[in-house]
N, C-alpha and C positions, 0 to 999 in steps of 0.2 A: 504493500500498500504505500503510495506516494500522496506527499502533500503539495498543494499548489495555493498561490494567493490570488484569490478570484473576488470579483465583484459579484452581488448576488444574480446578476443577469447572466455570467459567464458561468458561474456554478448551476446554473439552470440548464446552459447549452452544453456543459462538459458532461452533465447528467444525463441528457438526452442522447447524447453522443454515444455513451456508455451504457447507455440501455437499449441500444441496437436500434436506432431510428434509421428510416430508410427514406426521410424527407422532412423538411423544416419548410413551411409556408407561412408568410409573413408581409406585411407591409410596414414601413418605417413609422415609428410614434415613439416620442420620448415618453416613459423610459424602459420602452422593451426593447428598442432597436439593436442593441449589442448582443442580443441573445442570437440574432441570427447570423450579424457579424461576426460573432465570433465562431459558428458554426462554417461558414463562408470561409475563414482563415485558415482553418484546423487541418492539418495534417492526415490527423486520422479520418475526418469527413471528405477531405479530396481523395485520399487513398479509397476509401469504401465508395466512392462517387455517390455520396448522402445528396439528393435534392438539395439544391439552398438557393435557390434564384428566388429573387422577391416577385411577388403577385401584386396585380394590378391593383386590388384593395383587397381587405379583410374579408369581404363576402367571398370573392374568390378562391384567397387563401383557405378558407374554411372548407369550401365545398372541394377543394382537389386534395385537402388532407383527407376529406372523407371519402372520398375517390379512392385513396391509399389504404385506408381501414379498412374497403370494400373489399380490397384486392390482398387482404390479411397481414399487411405490413403495418409498421409503426409509425407514425406520423405526429409532428411536436407543429401546431399552430401559436403564431405569436401575435401580438397586439396590444396597444394601450387601451385604457377603458373606454374612450368614446370610439373607437374602433369597434367594439363588443357591438354598439348600435347598429355598425353596417353589416356586420357580420350575424346579427340575431336572427334574422331570416333562417338561415341554415343553422345556425346552432341549436334554436329550439327545436326544430323538426329532427338534427341528429340525435337528440336525447330519444325519439321517439324511432328511430331507425335503429338506434343501439351502435356497438362498436364489432366488428369482426377483429381486425387488427388494432392495437392500443392507440388511441387518439387521445391526445392532452393539448387543452387548450389554455394558455398562460396567456393572463389579461394583469396588464402592469396598470395600476392606480395610480392617481395623482394627486394625493391630499395635499390643499394650501395652493393648487394649481400653479405649479413651477412652469409648467410649458402646456398647458392646457384650457378648455374653456368651461371646465365644470370640475364636479368631486365626486360623480357618481362612482358608486360602489358596487364593484363586480358581483361580490358573493350574491347581492339581489340578482343578477341574472342565473345564477347557478341555482338558486332556490326557485326561480321562477321554473327552469327548464326541468326540476326535480330530480339533477345529478349528483355526484359528490364533488364536494369542494375542499382543496387543500389549501394552507395558507403557512409557509415557512416563516419562522421565528428567527430565524439566522442563514448564514450562507451554507454552514454545514448540512443544515434540514433541507436549503433549498436544493441543494444536489442529492442528498438521499430522498426526499420527496419525489421527485422526476422519476425516479426507476421504480418506487412503489406504487406512483400514480399509472405507469404502462402498465403494470401487473394487475393494479385492481380493474383497470379498464378492460383488460381481457377476461378477467374471473369473472364479472359481474356482466359483462358485455354493455358497456357504457362509457361515452366520453366522460372527461374527468377534467375539472376547471380547476387551475393551479392560478390562486389569486397571490400578487405580490403589491409592494407601494414602491416609490420611488427611494425613499430612505435605504431598504434592504435593497432594492435593483443598485443601486450608485454606491455603496460602499462597500470595502474590501475585508475577508477575514481568511485563514487558512483554512483550507478545505482537506480533506483525506479522499482520493480518489481509488477506486475499486477498480477491478479488472473489467472490461469492458465484455457487454454481452453480444451474441452475435445476433446478425437481423433475422426477422422471420421469413419462411419461405413464403413464396408466393401461395394463398391459400383463399378460394372464393368461400362465402356465406353457405353454410349447411341448408339454410333456409332461403332460397331461391327466391322468394319475395319479398325478404325481410327490408331492402330498401325500396320497395315501390309502394310509395305512400298512398295510394287508393284510398279512399273512405273507407274502405271494408277492411282493408290490410291497417291502416293508420287504426282504426278504432282497436284491434286486437293488439297490435304492436304497443297503444297508448297502455291498453290493460296489463300488459306485461311490464311497461314502466313502472305503473303502481304496485306490480307485485314485487317489484325490484327493490321496494324502497325498505323492506325488512333487511335486505343482505347490505343496502348502504348503511342503514342504522345499526347493523350489527358490526360492521368494518369500523365505523365510527367510534363504537363502545369499547371495541377491542384494539384500536390505532395506539402505536408507539409514539404519536405525537400529540395525542391528546392525556394529560397527565394531572391527578389529585395530589397535592401535597398538604400533608396536615401542618396545622401550626396552633401555638398553645393560645393565643387569642383570639377568642370565639366572636369577640365583637362585632368584628368585618372578616367577612369571605370575599376574595378579590378570583374574578374571573377574566383572565387575559387573554387576547387573541393575537395570532401573528407576532409581528414585531413589538405591539405593544407590551409582550410578556416581557423583552430586555427591559424596558421601561423599569418595569416592577422591581426586578432583581436589582438593576442600577441603583435604587432608591435605597434597597437594603443590604446592599455589598453581597451579595449571594446566598443570604439566609432571611425569608419574609418572616415575619413574626404571625400571620395572620394565615389561614386555609387558603391554597390558592390552586385554580384550576385553570391549568393551562388548556386551550382549544385551538387546534390548528388543522383538525378535519371535521368536516361538517357531512351530515346532518349532526344536530346537536347531540352530544353523549349524554342521553337523558339521565341515566343511571347516577354519572357523575355530578349533574346537576342538582338532582334529587338530594345527592349526599351534602353538598356544600350550601344547599338551600336550608337541609333539616338542621345542621350544624351550627351556623352563623347568624347573629341577630340582624345582621344590614349585609348588603352584596355592592359592592361596586363593580361595575363593568365597565373593561379599559378595552376599548375595541378602534381600531383604524377605519376612518370612512364613517359609514352609517350606522346611528345605533340599533343594528338589526339584531343582534342578542339581545339586548335590552327591551326592545319591543316584545320579542318572543317571551320574556322571562314575565314582565311587569302588564301588559295589555293596557286597557283602558277600564276604567280612570287612573290604575298602577296603582302595583305593591308599595308601599311607601318604605319598604325596607330597600327596595333598589335602587341604585342612582347610578348616573352616568353621563352620557350625553345628553339624553331628552331632558334631565332636569337642570341641565348647567353646570352640573359639577364639575363637569369637562367641558370645556368648549365644544359648541355643535360644528363649530367650521375647523379647517387648516388639520396641520398634522399633529400629532402629540409629542409630548417629549417627556423625559424625566421630571423638569420641573412644574409641567403643569398637572402631572399626577401627584407630585409632591404636594402641591396647594390642596389637591382633592383629598390628600390623605392625612392633611392637617401637620406635613412636618416643616422645618425649618429648611429655607432655600437661600442660597446668596442672590441678591440683586444685583444684577450687572449696572454700571454706571449708565446712565441716559446717554442717548446720542445727542450731541450738540445740535442745535439749529441748522449750523452752517455746515454740517454735512449734508447734500441732497442726492437723491439716489439718482444714478446714473441709468437712465431708459435705454432700451436695448435701441439699435439703429442698423440700418442698412450697410452693407461695407462701402466702404471708399472704393468707387469704381463699377459696383452692382449694375447690372441693366437695369434695373427695376427704377432705379435712382433717374433716368432719362425717360423713361416710361411714363413716369409721374409729373416729370416736369412738363411735358409735351401735352399731356392729357389736363393739367391744370391750367396749363394757357389755354386750350379750346374751348373748356368748360366754363371758364371764368365768364364767356357772355351769356350761360344758362342758368347762373346762380347756384347753389348749394343743393347737395340731398340727390344726385343721379348716378352715382357710382356704387355698386355691388361687387365687395371683393370677397375673397376664399381665403383657405388657411396654407400659409406657408409663408416664406420670408417676405412676400410683398405685402401683406398683412400691416408690417411697418409703416406702410402705407399711411394708415391713420394717425401716425404720430409727427409732431414736428421735424422737420420745417416742411413736410407735404400736406398731411391732413387732406388727403384725395378721396378717401373712402369711406362710405356711410353703412356698410354692414360686413361682418363676418360671423357666421352661424355655426355651417357646418361643411364639411367637405362636399363641392358641389354645389351650393345654394347659391354661390354668385350669379350664375346664368338662370336658376330658375326663379329667384325673387326677382332678378331684372325682367325677365318676361312678364312675372307676376304685376309686378308695379307698372309696365308697360300696359298691361291688360287693364289698370287701372286708370289709364290716361297718363301717366307720368313720361314726358320726353323733355330729353333725351333718358334713354335707359342704358347704362354701360356696365358691362360686367369687367371684372379682371379677376383671371384665374390663372394658376400657373399650370406648366404643360403637364406634371406628374397628377396633380389633384384632376386635371379634365380628363386624364384618362381614368383615374380613381373613380369619379363619381360627376364629372361634370358631362359626358358623352350623352347620358338619356337626356338630361335637362336640354341638350342643344337640340336633340331628336323633336322635343317636344315644341320646342321654339321654331325650328323649321316647320313641322307639320302644320303650323298656325300662321304661319309667314307673320312672326312677331318682330316688330321693327323694333331692333335690339342691336347693340355693338359690343361682341365679346373679344377682350384683349387676352390673348392666351400668350403671355409674359415667360417664352420659353430659354432657360437657360441652361437647358439640358442636362438637368441634374436634380434630384431630390434634396435640396441644397441645405431645408430648415433642420433636417436630421444627418446630415453630416455628408452630404454628397454621393449617397447611392444612385444607381440608375435609374433612368426614368423609364417607364415603360413606354411612354409616348416619343421616345427617341427617334428621329427620321419619319415620324408617322402621321404626325399633326393634321397637314395639309391633306392626305388622302384619307385620313378619317374624316375631318369636315367633309370634304367632298362625297365621301361615300355615304354619311349622314344626308346631304342633300342640298349643302351650303353652296349657292352659286359660284363656279370657281373664280368669276370675275370678281367676287367680292370675298374673297380669300388672299390677304394682302400681306407678304412678307418681308421683314426689311431687317436693317442691322442697327439695334438703338445705341447709337454713340452722340455723343453733344455735335460733330458736325452733320449729323443726318437730323438736327431737332425741327428743323423746318419742315422736312419732307413728312416725318413722323405726324406732326400737327397737320399737315395738308392731309393726311391719309386718313387721321381720327376725324376729320370734320368732313370729308367725303363721305366716309361711311356710316356717320352720326346721319348725316340729310339722306341717307338711303334709305327708303321705306321696307326695309326687309331685314332678314336676319344676315350682318357681315362679322368675318372674324380678322382680326388683325395680328398678326404672330411679330412682333419684334423678338428676334433671336438673337441672344450673345451667351455663349459658355458663362456659366457663374464664375466668378471672378476666382474663390478660392479653390475650385475644382480647378481650374486652369493653373494654380500656383501648384498644386498637387502633382498636376500632369507634367509642368514643366521640371520641377523636381526629379519625378522618375526619367526623366528623359537624359538628364545630366549624367 
């Protein structure tokens, strides 16, 4: 057994490789991106020819992984929490089809929204789908859980959700590595209609899923990741989930004086919960994300013995940390010095030399004659166009929403209605919105700002590379209104002219300012030296 210093996401990646996976399917999203990148760069994965290319979006990733599971092999799916919204259609139905080869979905949640639009808790999706959920408390457990998750998936015939949070994903610890397992052989399902969700079959499969709940509960009751520790002071009992278990132990230097229930596998281990409820006067539930367990325990109007995020004993939003927990426990903490007013947070900004800068400069100049409120943007580096000095965009909701929101605003009578979307986001979720616009001849202008990279998450290859014009033309955009140019300062007047012309055109038009991401260009330049 060897030991490696790994990030939490790297521990998951290595655990998946050592579990005998045949493929990883993912779309980049912080804090999940490095799982796939680690596998892409792993010599083990390269030698075994594990599938490790990026998918167009989380839905296609989930569907492709389910196809690999159908063929009897093990597949890992990776995404950030909001990616679960994109994958939800397949994810929910995969619970009903069940698994043939093991399939593990890793969802990386982002409490405090370090790089996200919300704080949603992926455990809710696992509960919604009625499948087992795992939640590691440290890097070693993350590694061990992946192998356990694949075995559990094949034993109970179900997908398994592995939920992590940013703090675990991006912190390092020593991890003991086990000998790698061999990949599964190709093996089709014994039930030839298991994956055919016609209503008559789906009803049978759903009843089978419900019958599996007893197996899921038994696995949770006997899980090596759920553990009850006795404590001498029964005035309080603590239920801690995932990484929050570490915060408890930090406050008590490894020896908690209260009974402590560590929960890292779901459904909830009812026997252990009954034990701590019976022994303790009060219960503090410490969980990262939504008060999921707290709600299940206290209900409404609620058991006054149980406290946590619902009653503000712990803050409802943001990440937890040892100090917040110490306050909830009534312990003394050392308050740091206040940040002086002279220290002003530095907001993020587009890189010097970024092509999006030239796009926004031209767009601002053209739209100055129309007033404010006409630009719908999307998720990517170009979202920074909402901040000074550009302040160019008026929306950023979810992947692909720029085109559909522009269309809806146009349907309401707004003119002009302009969408700004990146190349990768376009192929992720923008193409269907473009089809709607083409089918209804919507008078909108779509700027696909193409920097030939998924730059926001580190420069991964874009699925759109070299294909945008043909995709737009295939969807039905008039080729005369697909305009491509190089967005550099010397072409500013030409870009302004093209934007004006296409805004005046009463139909769907696409402008593609194309220049490689400045950071990607630098990286490629270094490789060539």
